[in-house]
PAMI-911374 format. One line per 4 residues: number of its first residue (from 1); their letters; for each residue x, y negated, z negated of C-alpha. Coordinates in Angstrom, 1 decimal, decimal comma, m for minus. Example, Ala and Ser with C-alpha at 12.3 -4.5 7.8 and 13.67 -1.06 7.14 Angstrom:
BEGIN
1> AS> 12,3/4,5/m7,8  13,7/1,1/m7,1
//
This chain:
BEGIN
1> MNII> 77,8/m103,6/m89,7  78,0/m104,3/m93,0  81,2/m104,9/m95,5  81,2/m104,0/m98,8
5> HHGA> 83,9/m105,6/m101,4  85,1/m102,8/m104,2  87,7/m105,3/m104,8  89,7/m108,4/m104,5
9> KDGV> 86,0/m110,0/m104,8  86,7/m112,9/m107,6  90,3/m112,6/m107,9  93,6/m111,4/m106,3
13> TGSC> 94,1/m108,2/m107,0  91,9/m104,9/m106,8  92,1/m105,1/m103,0  89,0/m102,9/m101,6
17> HQLN> 87,0/m103,6/m98,8  84,1/m101,0/m97,2  83,3/m101,4/m93,7  80,0/m99,0/m92,6
21> TDEG> 78,7/m98,4/m89,3  76,0/m96,5/m87,8  79,1/m94,0/m86,6  81,5/m94,0/m89,9
25> KLLI> 83,0/m95,8/m92,9  86,1/m97,3/m93,3  88,0/m98,4/m96,1  90,4/m100,9/m96,1
29> DCGL> 93,1/m101,0/m98,9  92,5/m99,4/m102,3  94,2/m101,7/m104,9  95,2/m101,8/m109,0
33> FQGD> 93,6/m104,5/m110,9  96,3/m106,6/m112,7  96,0/m109,0/m115,4  92,6/m111,0/m116,6
37> ESKP> 90,9/m108,7/m113,8  92,1/m105,5/m115,2  89,5/m102,7/m115,0  89,2/m99,1/m115,4
41> LNVD> 91,5/m97,0/m112,9  88,8/m94,9/m111,7  87,2/m95,1/m108,5  83,4/m96,0/m108,7
45> FPVK> 82,3/m95,8/m105,4  81,1/m92,3/m103,4  84,5/m91,5/m101,6  83,8/m88,0/m100,0
49> DIDA> 81,7/m89,7/m96,5  84,4/m92,2/m96,2  85,7/m91,4/m92,8  89,7/m93,3/m92,8
53> LLIT> 91,7/m95,4/m95,7  93,3/m98,0/m93,4  96,5/m99,8/m95,8  97,6/m103,5/m95,0
57> HTHI> 101,0/m103,0/m97,2  102,2/m101,3/m99,7  101,8/m104,0/m103,0  100,6/m102,1/m105,7
61> DHIG> 97,4/m104,3/m105,6  96,8/m102,9/m102,3  97,3/m99,2/m102,9  97,6/m98,7/m106,5
65> RIPW> 94,7/m96,9/m107,2  95,2/m94,0/m104,1  95,8/m91,7/m106,4  92,7/m92,1/m108,2
69> LLAA> 90,5/m92,4/m105,2  92,3/m88,6/m104,2  90,9/m87,9/m107,9  87,7/m88,6/m106,6
73> GFRA> 87,6/m86,2/m103,7  88,9/m88,6/m100,8  90,9/m86,6/m98,2  90,6/m88,0/m95,4
77> PIYC> 93,6/m89,7/m93,1  95,3/m92,4/m94,7  96,0/m95,2/m91,4  99,1/m97,4/m91,8
81> TEAT> 102,4/m98,8/m90,3  105,7/m96,9/m90,2  107,3/m99,1/m92,7  104,5/m99,0/m95,2
85> AQLM> 104,3/m95,0/m94,6  108,3/m94,8/m95,5  107,3/m97,5/m98,9  104,1/m96,3/m100,0
89> PMML> 104,9/m92,7/m101,7  108,1/m94,4/m103,4  105,7/m97,6/m104,8  102,8/m95,1/m105,7
93> DDGL> 105,6/m92,5/m107,5  106,9/m95,9/m109,5  103,1/m96,6/m110,5  102,1/m93,0/m111,5
97> RLQL> 105,4/m93,0/m113,8  104,7/m96,1/m115,7  101,1/m96,4/m115,8  100,6/m92,5/m116,5
101> GMKT> 103,6/m91,3/m118,1  104,1/m88,3/m115,6  106,7/m86,2/m115,0  108,4/m85,5/m111,9
105> RQRK> 106,9/m82,1/m111,0  103,5/m83,6/m111,4  104,4/m86,9/m109,7  105,6/m84,9/m106,5
109> RVLN> 102,3/m82,9/m106,5  100,3/m86,3/m105,8  102,9/m87,5/m103,6  102,9/m84,8/m101,3
113> LIRS> 99,3/m84,5/m100,8  99,5/m88,5/m100,0  102,1/m87,8/m97,3  99,7/m85,0/m95,5
117> LIRP> 97,1/m87,3/m95,3  99,4/m90,6/m94,1  98,8/m91,3/m90,2  102,2/m93,5/m89,0
121> IKYD> 101,2/m95,9/m86,1  103,4/m98,3/m84,7  102,2/m102,2/m84,6  100,3/m103,2/m81,3
125> TWTD> 98,9/m99,9/m80,8  94,9/m99,1/m80,7  94,5/m96,0/m82,4  91,0/m94,0/m82,0
129> IKRA> 89,6/m92,9/m85,3  87,3/m90,1/m84,7  84,7/m88,7/m87,8  86,9/m87,0/m90,3
133> STSS> 86,7/m82,9/m90,0  87,2/m80,8/m92,9  90,8/m80,6/m92,0  91,8/m83,9/m90,5
137> TQIA> 90,8/m86,8/m88,0  92,0/m86,1/m85,1  93,5/m89,8/m83,2  94,5/m90,8/m79,9
141> SSKS> 96,7/m93,7/m78,7  97,2/m96,1/m76,1  99,3/m99,0/m75,4  97,8/m102,3/m76,1
145> SASD> 96,4/m103,8/m72,7  94,4/m107,0/m72,2  90,9/m105,1/m72,1  89,3/m103,9/m75,2
149> PITS> 89,8/m100,7/m76,3  87,1/m97,3/m75,4  86,7/m96,0/m78,7  85,1/m92,3/m78,8
153> TIAS> 83,4/m92,3/m82,3  84,0/m94,6/m85,6  86,2/m97,3/m83,9  89,6/m98,5/m82,9
157> IRFQ> 92,5/m99,9/m84,6  95,2/m102,0/m84,2  97,9/m102,7/m86,7  99,9/m106,6/m86,4
161> PAGH> 102,8/m108,0/m88,1  101,2/m110,1/m91,2  104,5/m111,3/m92,1  103,7/m110,8/m95,5
165> ILGS> 106,3/m108,1/m96,5  108,2/m104,8/m94,7  105,6/m103,2/m92,9  102,7/m105,5/m93,5
169> SYIE> 99,9/m105,8/m91,3  96,4/m107,5/m90,6  94,1/m104,7/m88,9  92,1/m105,5/m86,0
173> VALP> 89,1/m103,0/m85,7  87,2/m102,9/m82,6  84,0/m101,2/m82,9  81,5/m98,8/m80,2
177> NAER> 79,2/m102,3/m80,1  81,9/m104,2/m79,2  82,3/m106,1/m82,4  85,6/m106,9/m83,5
181> VVFS> 86,5/m107,0/m87,7  90,0/m108,5/m88,3  90,9/m107,6/m92,1  93,8/m110,1/m92,9
185> GDLG> 95,4/m108,2/m95,8  98,2/m110,8/m97,0  99,0/m112,8/m94,8  103,1/m114,4/m95,0
189> PSNT> 104,3/m118,4/m94,6  105,3/m119,6/m91,6  109,0/m120,3/m91,0  110,6/m117,5/m93,4
193> PLLP> 113,9/m116,3/m92,5  113,5/m112,8/m92,9  110,3/m111,9/m91,3  108,9/m113,3/m88,2
197> DPIS> 105,6/m115,1/m88,5  102,0/m113,7/m87,9  100,4/m114,3/m84,8  96,5/m114,9/m84,6
201> PERA> 94,2/m112,4/m82,9  92,4/m113,2/m79,7  89,2/m112,4/m81,0  87,7/m111,6/m84,6
205> DVLV> 83,9/m111,9/m84,4  84,2/m110,9/m88,5  87,4/m112,0/m90,0  88,0/m111,3/m94,0
209> IEST> 90,5/m113,5/m95,2  92,6/m114,1/m98,5  92,7/m117,1/m100,2  95,5/m116,6/m102,8
213> YGDK> 96,5/m120,2/m102,1  93,4/m121,5/m100,3  93,7/m124,5/m102,2  97,3/m125,5/m102,4
217> THES> 100,3/m125,9/m99,8  103,8/m124,6/m100,8  107,2/m126,3/m100,8  109,1/m126,7/m97,6
221> IASR> 110,6/m123,2/m96,2  113,3/m125,2/m95,0  114,0/m126,6/m98,4  113,4/m124,0/m100,4
225> AERL> 117,2/m122,6/m100,6  118,7/m126,3/m101,2  116,5/m126,3/m104,4  117,8/m123,1/m105,4
229> KALI> 121,2/m123,9/m105,0  120,3/m127,2/m107,4  118,8/m125,2/m109,8  122,1/m122,5/m110,0
233> NRSL> 124,3/m125,6/m109,8  122,6/m126,8/m112,8  122,8/m123,7/m114,7  126,2/m123,0/m114,1
237> EDGG> 126,9/m126,4/m115,8  125,3/m125,4/m119,0  126,3/m121,5/m118,7  123,6/m118,7/m119,3
241> VIII> 121,6/m116,7/m117,5  119,0/m117,2/m114,2  116,5/m115,0/m114,3  114,3/m114,0/m111,5
245> PAFS> 111,3/m111,9/m112,0  110,5/m110,6/m108,5  108,7/m108,1/m106,8  110,2/m104,9/m105,6
249> VGRT> 109,3/m105,3/m102,3  109,4/m109,0/m100,4  110,8/m111,4/m102,6  113,4/m109,2/m104,0
253> QEFL> 114,9/m109,6/m100,7  113,9/m112,8/m99,7  116,0/m114,2/m102,6  119,1/m112,1/m101,8
257> FDIE> 118,7/m113,5/m98,5  118,7/m117,2/m99,3  121,8/m116,5/m102,0  123,9/m114,4/m99,4
261> NLLA> 123,0/m117,7/m96,8  124,1/m120,0/m99,7  127,2/m118,0/m100,6  127,9/m117,8/m96,8
265> TSLT> 127,0/m121,3/m95,0  126,3/m124,4/m97,5  129,1/m124,5/m100,5  131,7/m127,1/m100,7
269> DDEK> 135,4/m125,8/m101,7  134,7/m126,9/m105,2  131,2/m124,8/m105,5  132,9/m121,9/m103,6
273> RTWS> 135,2/m121,3/m106,9  132,5/m122,0/m109,2  130,2/m119,7/m107,5  132,7/m116,7/m106,6
277> TIPV> 132,7/m115,7/m110,1  129,0/m115,7/m110,5  127,4/m112,3/m110,4  124,3/m111,8/m108,4
281> ILDS> 122,9/m108,4/m110,8  119,9/m106,7/m109,1  118,2/m104,4/m111,5  115,9/m102,6/m110,4
285> PMAT> 115,9/m99,2/m108,9  113,0/m99,2/m107,0  114,0/m102,7/m105,4  117,1/m101,1/m104,6
289> KVTE> 115,3/m98,2/m102,5  112,9/m101,1/m100,9  116,0/m103,1/m100,0  117,6/m99,9/m98,5
293> QYRA> 114,5/m99,9/m96,3  114,7/m103,3/m95,2  118,3/m102,5/m93,6  116,4/m99,2/m91,9
297> FKSL> 113,5/m101,5/m90,4  116,2/m104,1/m89,1  114,1/m104,0/m85,8  111,5/m105,7/m88,1
301> WSQE> 113,1/m108,6/m88,7  113,1/m112,5/m87,5  115,2/m113,4/m85,0  117,1/m115,5/m87,2
305> AKTT> 117,6/m112,7/m89,7  119,0/m110,4/m86,4  121,6/m112,8/m85,7  123,1/m113,1/m89,1
309> LDSG> 123,6/m109,3/m88,7  125,1/m110,0/m85,6  127,5/m111,9/m86,5  128,9/m109,4/m89,2
313> RHPL> 127,2/m110,4/m92,4  125,2/m108,2/m94,4  122,8/m110,6/m96,3  121,0/m107,7/m98,7
317> AFDQ> 124,7/m105,8/m99,0  126,8/m108,8/m99,7  130,0/m108,3/m102,3  128,8/m110,5/m105,2
321> CITI> 125,6/m108,6/m105,1  125,9/m105,8/m107,9  123,2/m103,2/m108,7  122,3/m101,6/m112,2
325> NTHR> 120,5/m98,0/m111,6  120,6/m96,4/m115,4  118,6/m97,4/m118,1  121,6/m97,0/m120,5
329> DHIG> 123,5/m99,4/m118,0  120,3/m101,8/m118,2  120,6/m102,2/m121,7  123,9/m102,4/m122,5
333> LVNR> 124,2/m105,6/m119,7  120,7/m107,3/m121,1  123,1/m107,1/m124,9  126,2/m108,5/m123,2
337> LKQT> 124,2/m111,4/m121,6  122,5/m111,8/m124,9  126,0/m112,1/m127,0  128,1/m113,6/m124,7
341> GEPA> 126,0/m116,7/m122,7  128,2/m115,7/m119,3  126,9/m116,9/m116,2  124,7/m114,6/m114,2
345> IVIA> 121,9/m113,9/m111,8  119,6/m111,6/m112,7  116,9/m110,6/m110,1  114,5/m107,9/m112,0
349> ASGM> 111,0/m106,4/m111,7  107,7/m107,0/m111,7  107,2/m110,6/m110,0  104,4/m111,3/m112,7
353> CNGG> 106,5/m110,1/m115,6  103,7/m107,6/m116,8  105,9/m104,7/m116,7  109,4/m103,4/m115,7
357> RVLN> 113,1/m104,2/m117,0  112,6/m107,9/m116,5  111,0/m107,8/m119,7  114,2/m106,7/m121,6
361> YLKA> 115,8/m110,2/m120,1  112,9/m112,1/m120,8  112,8/m111,0/m124,6  116,1/m111,6/m125,2
365> LLPD> 117,3/m114,6/m123,5  113,7/m116,8/m123,4  114,9/m118,3/m127,0  118,2/m119,9/m125,5
369> KRTD> 118,1/m123,1/m124,0  121,0/m122,4/m121,4  118,3/m119,5/m119,8  116,4/m120,4/m116,7
373> VILA> 113,7/m118,9/m115,3  112,6/m118,8/m111,8  109,0/m118,1/m111,4  108,4/m117,9/m107,3
377> GYQA> 104,9/m117,0/m106,7  101,3/m116,2/m108,0  101,1/m115,3/m111,7  97,7/m113,9/m112,2
381> RGTL> 95,6/m114,6/m115,0  96,2/m112,6/m118,1  100,1/m111,8/m117,2  103,3/m113,0/m119,2
385> GRNI> 104,6/m114,8/m116,3  101,1/m117,1/m116,4  101,4/m117,9/m119,9  105,2/m118,6/m119,3
389> QRGD> 104,7/m120,7/m116,1  101,9/m122,8/m117,9  104,2/m123,9/m120,7  103,4/m121,7/m123,5
393> KHVN> 106,1/m122,5/m126,6  105,7/m118,3/m127,6  105,0/m115,9/m126,0  104,2/m111,9/m127,2
397> IDGE> 106,5/m109,3/m125,7  106,5/m105,6/m127,1  104,8/m106,8/m129,8  107,1/m109,4/m130,6
401> NIAI> 106,5/m113,2/m130,8  109,2/m114,4/m128,8  110,2/m118,6/m128,2  110,6/m120,0/m125,3
405> NAHI> 113,5/m122,5/m125,1  114,7/m121,6/m121,7  114,0/m123,7/m118,6  111,0/m122,8/m116,6
409> HTMS> 110,9/m123,5/m112,8  108,2/m122,6/m109,9  109,3/m121,9/m106,6  106,1/m122,1/m104,6
413> GYSA> 108,4/m121,6/m101,5  109,4/m118,0/m102,3  105,9/m117,3/m102,5  105,2/m114,0/m100,0
417> HADR> 101,6/m115,3/m99,0  100,3/m118,0/m96,7  99,2/m121,5/m98,0  96,0/m123,1/m96,9
421> DDLL> 97,5/m125,0/m94,1  99,0/m121,4/m92,7  95,7/m119,9/m93,8  93,6/m122,5/m91,5
425> TFIE> 96,0/m122,4/m88,4  96,1/m118,4/m88,2  92,0/m119,0/m87,8  92,6/m122,0/m85,4
429> GIKQ> 94,6/m119,5/m83,3  92,1/m117,3/m82,9  90,8/m118,3/m79,2  87,1/m117,4/m79,2
433> KPKE> 85,5/m118,7/m82,9  84,7/m116,0/m85,2  81,0/m116,0/m86,0  81,6/m115,0/m89,7
437> IRIV> 84,6/m115,4/m91,9  84,5/m113,5/m95,6  87,0/m115,2/m97,7  88,0/m112,7/m100,2
441> HGDK> 91,5/m112,2/m102,5  91,5/m115,5/m104,2  90,3/m116,9/m107,8  86,7/m119,1/m107,0
445> KAQE> 88,6/m122,5/m106,8  91,0/m121,1/m104,2  87,7/m119,6/m101,8  85,5/m122,9/m102,4
449> ALGE> 88,3/m124,8/m101,1  89,6/m122,8/m98,2  85,5/m122,4/m97,4  85,2/m125,9/m97,2
453> AIEE> 88,1/m126,7/m95,2  87,2/m124,0/m92,7  83,5/m126,0/m92,9  84,8/m129,5/m92,2
457> RGLA> 87,0/m128,1/m88,8  83,9/m126,4/m87,8  86,1/m122,7/m87,3  83,3/m120,7/m87,8
461> EKTV> 79,9/m120,1/m87,2  79,5/m118,9/m91,0  81,4/m118,6/m93,8  80,9/m116,3/m97,0
465> LAVK> 82,8/m116,5/m100,2  83,0/m112,9/m101,4  83,1/m114,6/m105,2  79,4/m115,0/m104,8
469> V> 78,1/m112,4/m102,7
//
């Protein structure tokens, strides 16, 4: 058995890992490279002998190159969770439109092919993968039990909740030789209010783990809403717009959840009067569609979120939340906010400010000292978000030099990624110490810091940094 890293080897984008065994070959994720890590979209490795593609979740840096995988000749099954199966075509449709300018009919052909290959699997269910035939791989599922699964040809796989975004998973791969390989995908932080925490696997002879924040700890999840409340109160004193660049899947829903909770439970009478007039604007057609899927998959929410629903509240669809759909309405709103300076909270994609409608808000409102920008999550090297976060006084947007007079805030408590402590807790929870841990999906500094912490605690017999492979 050996593992090849086709992406997320020396950075946090382009996730793509290949597991080779005597029985067959599995690909885990096939994501887009972003920021300074950007590379040609074509797939530069053989794909026709790959027996299956396993998807951990639907962020574009984990699924964005699937259309190019198909163009290279891939026709094997694509395994993922049920929620991921619903979100994936939606996310890829948006990518094909933005990246390639494909018309509706062209995108439909690509997406129909992808849908025909998708095999949705329930969480916590072992699924045997047999060698792919010319038509499709045959599968057989059996309910999880305490004993190891018996595989027939290539491997048996199981998806477990990763707590990162809706439908996200880490993947257990049980090989015929009794080895167990686990791919973490992106793990979520602990104690988030919307999704349950990931629970460590019982076994992982080889663990391939992300390290996005392998060298950092986040601010407390418990205190993030209070900090958000303080930022909103300060902004309301000055007037102006609060811009929150947010990924359509995950962070958008976390912000909506916390804002609704503040409105419902945490305001004084004076604050209620002030906040009652501020619109919470969701300006992302994709995020609106994704939020509908979050509501459809309420069974995957945390107990705290389910309790909120049971009390009669609607944390992702409250009265002050206004959705903007058409491009015309979007441009009209941007111009209005620029001219009036009236207070508003705007949540728009993309999370790293490297595309999407948030660019028009930033272009119009960054020069205004009344504007607040909240960056809530990792900003990859080479993205506009990273340039804003590091304190640049001017940035280039659509070829224009834009001055930054706005207040810039970073809130790590809204990161959808586990931090250093969460990652170590996940590893420590594995009852049988891994023989090998491979550290991927992180800058060199983050990989090295996590590797050192693993070795200091004696959590694995061997630690390998992908950046040095």
